[in-house]
C-alpha positions, 0 to 999 in steps of 0.5 A: 541701379544707384546703389547707396551701400558703399563701404568706406574703410575705417582704419579704426574699425574692423570690417565687420563693424564697418559692414554693421554700420552700413546695414544698420543705417540702411535699415534705419533710413528705409533703404531696406524696407520692413520685412525685406530679406537680407541675403548674405551672398547678395549683400556681400557682392554689393558691398564687395566683401566676403560673407563672413563680415555680413553674417556677423553684422546681421547677427549684431543687427538681430541683437539690436532688434532691427533684424529677425531670423525666420525659420527656413527663410533667413534674415529679414528686416524687423517690421515696425509693430504697434507695440514697438512704436508705442514703447519708443514714442512713450519714452520720446514723448516724456523726453520731448515734453520735458525739453519743451518746458525747459526750452520755454523757461530758458530761451534767450533772444539769440536762441529765438532766432535759431528756433525760428530758422529751424522752423523755416527750414522745416517748412521749406523741406515740406514744400520740397516733398523730399521725405528724407529732407523732411525727416532731417529738418524735423529732427533738426527742429527738435534738436534745437529745442533740446539744445535750448533746454540745456540739460546734458543728461537729457541730451545724452538719453535722446542721442541714445534713442536717436536712430530708433526714433529716426526710423519711426520719423520716416514713417510719419513724414512720408504721409503727405496728408499729415504735412499740414498738421506737422507745420501747424504743430511746429508753429504752435510749439515755436510760439509757445516756447518763444513766449515762455509758456512752458505748460502750453509747450508741453501740451502741444508737444504731447499732442504732437507726438500722439498724432505721430503715433496715430499716423504711423499705426495707420500706415503700418496697418495698411 
């Protein structure tokens, strides 16, 4: 098995925090699927550590809502619920609409090139069929819009939500039937921003996030 769980010792972090970061990233990127059990002994063996830092990491993950404790079963990766999805995407939609509006207002010629490049990179990722690459390039595309918006407070809030959003992003990009729609929406959004059409960019972004919500709900219900 090609095991992606690797402990890279960080002299500035206690071992429990290193293990926590590894397990957290594995959950967010889908290495551990929703509902999958997290067995302390097995994880400790895979990571080459004792059970204690694994146990402590699982407790922290529970506090973050990424892990739930099931009576008589133990820890498992928290499932994506419709309520969680709607909560996080409601917040994301508000932030993304604002970023689109500000970007349309502020974008300059150099930034127009950056946005076009990010769009092209996303389209190439779609063609590759690699869901992790698609998710990364989708995130890069939206990050460019946030950068153009040039609002540090907005960027800080988005960064605090980044990993939670990434978990949901993986869910909608793995639906290959949705890829043509994603490309179309990204193109329309890019065009609106390039043409300084703030209100239009907001409307497109709102529809874009709504379509993602519908897609993920469909996937988690199946």
